C-alpha positions as a printed Julia matrix, in Angstrom:
263×3 Matrix{Float64}:
  -74.79  -32.38   -5.21
  -73.6   -29.86   -2.65
  -69.82  -30.21   -2.35
  -66.67  -28.31   -1.45
  -66.94  -25.89   -4.4
  -70.49  -24.88   -3.51
  -69.5   -24.56    0.14
  -66.59  -22.24   -0.65
  -68.8   -20.1    -2.86
  -71.31  -19.71   -0.03
  -68.55  -18.9     2.47
  -67.12  -16.23    0.18
  -70.57  -14.73   -0.24
  -71.09  -14.61    3.54
  -67.68  -13.01    4.15
  -68.37  -10.35    1.51
  -71.84   -9.55    2.83
  -70.64   -9.2     6.4
  -67.78   -6.87    5.4
  -69.49   -4.74    2.75
  -72.55   -3.91    4.86
  -72.92   -2.02    8.12
  -75.29   -4.7     9.36
  -74.09   -7.55   11.53
  -74.49  -11.02   10.04
  -75.22  -14.32   11.82
  -74.16  -17.59   10.19
  -75.92  -20.63   11.65
  -74.09  -23.89   10.93
  -75.37  -27.24   12.19
  -73.49  -30.53   12.48
  -76.1   -32.17   10.26
  -74.83  -29.95    7.43
  -71.28  -31.31    7.6
  -70.83  -33.08    4.28
  -67.02  -32.84    4.39
  -64.67  -32.27    7.32
  -63.16  -29.34    5.43
  -66.39  -27.47    6.25
  -65.43  -27.49    9.91
  -61.84  -26.58    9.09
  -63.06  -23.45    7.32
  -65.37  -22.62   10.24
  -62.4   -23.03   12.6
  -60.28  -20.68   10.46
  -63.0   -18.02   10.45
  -63.33  -18.28   14.22
  -59.56  -18.02   14.66
  -58.61  -15.34   12.17
  -61.74  -14.1    10.38
  -60.72  -15.59    7.03
  -60.26  -18.84    5.13
  -56.71  -18.98    3.68
  -56.52  -18.83   -0.12
  -60.26  -19.0    -0.63
  -60.38  -15.92   -2.86
  -58.95  -15.82   -6.39
  -56.74  -12.92   -7.51
  -59.55  -11.08   -9.29
  -61.84  -11.57   -6.29
  -59.16  -10.11   -4.0
  -58.88   -7.08   -6.27
  -62.64   -6.59   -6.13
  -62.6    -6.86   -2.32
  -59.79   -4.31   -2.04
  -61.69   -1.82   -4.23
  -64.85   -2.22   -2.19
  -62.94   -1.82    1.09
  -61.14    1.22   -0.32
  -64.49    2.97   -0.76
  -65.57    2.04    2.76
  -62.18    3.03    4.16
  -62.4     6.53    2.67
  -65.72    7.09    4.45
  -64.03    6.63    7.85
  -62.19    9.24    9.9
  -58.77    9.96    8.49
  -57.14    8.95   11.77
  -58.28    5.33   11.36
  -57.92    5.01    7.59
  -55.45    2.54    6.12
  -52.54    3.46    3.87
  -54.56    2.16    0.89
  -52.27   -0.75    0.07
  -53.85   -4.08   -0.96
  -52.5    -5.76    2.18
  -53.89   -3.08    4.46
  -57.25   -3.1     2.7
  -57.54   -6.9     2.95
  -56.61   -6.72    6.64
  -59.37   -4.14    7.04
  -61.71   -6.6     5.29
  -60.73   -9.39    7.72
  -61.07   -7.06   10.71
  -64.58   -6.07    9.61
  -65.54   -9.71    9.13
  -64.36  -10.54   12.65
  -66.38   -7.65   14.09
  -69.6    -8.12   12.11
  -69.83  -11.85   11.35
  -71.2   -13.93   14.21
  -70.77  -17.7    13.9
  -73.43  -19.93   15.49
  -72.31  -23.57   15.5
  -74.94  -26.06   16.66
  -73.64  -29.54   17.51
  -75.13  -32.54   19.23
  -73.04  -34.18   21.98
  -74.22  -37.61   20.86
  -71.61  -39.9    19.34
  -67.85  -40.02   18.97
  -67.77  -37.45   16.15
  -68.43  -34.57   18.54
  -65.46  -35.46   20.75
  -63.15  -36.01   17.78
  -64.1   -32.7    16.18
  -63.58  -30.75   19.41
  -60.06  -32.21   19.64
  -59.31  -31.57   15.97
  -60.69  -28.02   15.89
  -60.09  -26.44   19.34
  -61.33  -23.07   18.07
  -64.85  -24.48   18.4
  -64.27  -24.19   22.16
  -61.65  -21.48   22.59
  -63.25  -18.97   20.19
  -66.87  -19.61   21.06
  -69.22  -18.96   23.93
  -70.73  -22.35   24.73
  -74.49  -22.48   25.35
  -75.43  -25.91   26.66
  -79.12  -26.51   25.97
  -80.72  -27.99   29.06
  -83.51  -30.54   29.01
  -86.91  -29.13   28.11
  -89.41  -28.83   30.98
  -92.83  -30.5    30.86
  -94.63  -27.4    29.56
  -92.11  -27.09   26.71
  -92.59  -30.75   25.75
  -96.35  -30.16   25.8
  -96.12  -27.0    23.67
  -93.82  -28.6    21.08
  -95.9   -31.76   20.72
  -99.09  -29.7    20.48
  -97.53  -27.54   17.74
  -96.3   -30.45   15.63
  -99.37  -32.65   16.05
 -101.84  -29.83   15.48
 -101.67  -30.32   11.71
 -102.66  -33.99   11.89
 -106.3   -35.01   11.44
 -107.15  -36.31   14.91
 -109.96  -35.9    17.38
 -109.19  -33.83   20.45
 -109.17  -36.96   22.62
 -106.8   -38.76   20.25
 -104.51  -35.71   19.99
 -104.31  -35.38   23.78
 -103.45  -39.08   24.09
 -100.73  -38.8    21.42
  -99.2   -35.74   23.1
  -99.2   -37.5    26.46
  -97.59  -40.58   24.84
  -94.76  -38.52   23.3
  -94.08  -36.78   26.63
  -94.05  -40.12   28.47
  -91.66  -41.76   26.01
  -89.23  -38.82   26.22
  -89.23  -38.39   30.0
  -89.06  -42.15   30.66
  -86.06  -42.38   28.32
  -84.39  -39.54   30.24
  -84.91  -41.47   33.5
  -83.52  -44.66   31.95
  -80.5   -42.67   30.8
  -79.75  -41.69   34.39
  -79.9   -45.35   35.44
  -77.66  -46.27   32.51
  -75.08  -43.66   33.59
  -75.16  -44.85   37.2
  -74.78  -48.54   36.29
  -72.56  -48.43   33.18
  -70.73  -45.12   33.73
  -71.61  -44.11   30.18
  -73.6   -41.22   28.83
  -76.6   -41.64   26.56
  -77.79  -38.18   25.59
  -81.52  -37.53   25.18
  -81.67  -34.13   23.5
  -84.53  -31.91   22.31
  -83.64  -33.16   18.81
  -84.44  -36.67   20.03
  -87.9   -35.45   21.04
  -88.5   -33.86   17.66
  -87.34  -37.03   15.93
  -89.76  -39.02   18.1
  -92.68  -36.81   17.08
  -91.73  -36.92   13.4
  -91.32  -40.71   13.55
  -94.78  -40.99   15.07
  -96.25  -38.78   12.35
  -94.55  -40.83    9.61
  -95.72  -44.09   11.19
  -99.27  -42.78   11.55
  -99.33  -41.66    7.91
  -97.93  -45.04    6.8
 -100.49  -47.04    8.78
 -103.33  -44.81    7.58
 -102.23  -45.35    4.0
 -102.08  -49.1     4.55
 -105.58  -49.06    6.03
 -106.87  -46.9     3.16
 -105.27  -49.19    0.57
 -106.79  -52.21    2.31
 -110.2   -50.52    2.3
 -109.89  -49.76   -1.42
 -108.94  -53.39   -2.15
 -111.88  -54.61   -0.07
 -114.29  -52.26   -1.87
 -112.89  -53.3    -5.25
 -113.41  -56.96   -4.29
 -117.0   -56.23   -3.26
 -117.61  -54.45   -6.56
 -116.27  -57.45   -8.49
 -118.48  -59.82   -6.45
 -121.5   -57.6    -7.08
 -120.69  -57.48  -10.81
 -120.29  -61.27  -10.94
 -123.57  -61.74   -9.06
 -125.39  -59.51  -11.55
 -123.87  -61.43  -14.47
 -124.97  -64.75  -12.93
 -128.49  -63.4   -12.44
 -128.58  -62.24  -16.06
 -127.42  -65.66  -17.26
 -130.12  -67.32  -15.12
 -132.74  -65.05  -16.69
 -131.49  -66.0   -20.15
 -131.63  -69.7   -19.25
 -135.19  -69.34  -17.92
 -136.17  -67.51  -21.1
 -134.64  -70.26  -23.25
 -136.17  -73.12  -21.26
 -139.43  -73.39  -23.34
 -137.39  -73.5   -26.52
 -135.15  -76.16  -25.01
 -138.18  -78.28  -24.11
 -139.53  -78.0   -27.65
 -136.14  -78.89  -29.06
 -135.94  -81.9   -26.72
 -139.37  -83.17  -27.89
 -138.33  -82.71  -31.5
 -135.21  -84.76  -30.86
 -137.28  -87.54  -29.22
 -139.63  -87.57  -32.21
 -136.71  -87.82  -34.62
 -135.29  -90.73  -32.62
 -138.64  -92.56  -32.81
 -138.75  -92.02  -36.59
 -135.24  -93.4   -36.91
 -136.1   -96.49  -34.85
 -139.08  -97.26  -37.1
């Protein structure tokens, strides 16, 4: 189970990589990955100061200082630190702030978004906000075509399914506008909602196809049993027909024995 310990280990690894390399690093963090609220607290600290307080152990701090000492000596003497552990760690934090780029993706749906913005203001004050606008019709078409291309459908069926997904999404957007006008409340219809719609359709289609296939298999198995039973009945009838002469002889013998007994 991914918990706080695993999260801190990953954060430490990201901080080291961004500071020890000349390459810039991007860290994409989505709200669906928030298992604990401390995850967001650490993100907020990185945005604010470039570090997570007390995340590194003493031996890890020593290792960081040694690595930064090597990097520091490669710089111009005018900008080098005095070589103290505090100065080297500050250099580490400064490098992280310059080379680590945080990308936080959050959905505006629900109360959690509002509460987290209030609790961690750095998500607003230390970030450039990119509000993703509604997808145009051609984008909806392209996305649905991409995701439904892997499904076994005829071209006519695929076109109908794509049109259906587009209609559901756009009609929901229109209903949302009416809902806002009448109830003064927002109901967000995001691109994620569209992807969830397509995935739900795919799952439902797979489920119904499996049900139909299972029903077909049960029907075929029933037909096989009926055919087997029919063949067994025919075989029994053949046996009875073959035994009929013997049965007639046995019946005459019984009648003769009865006559002898009566005499």
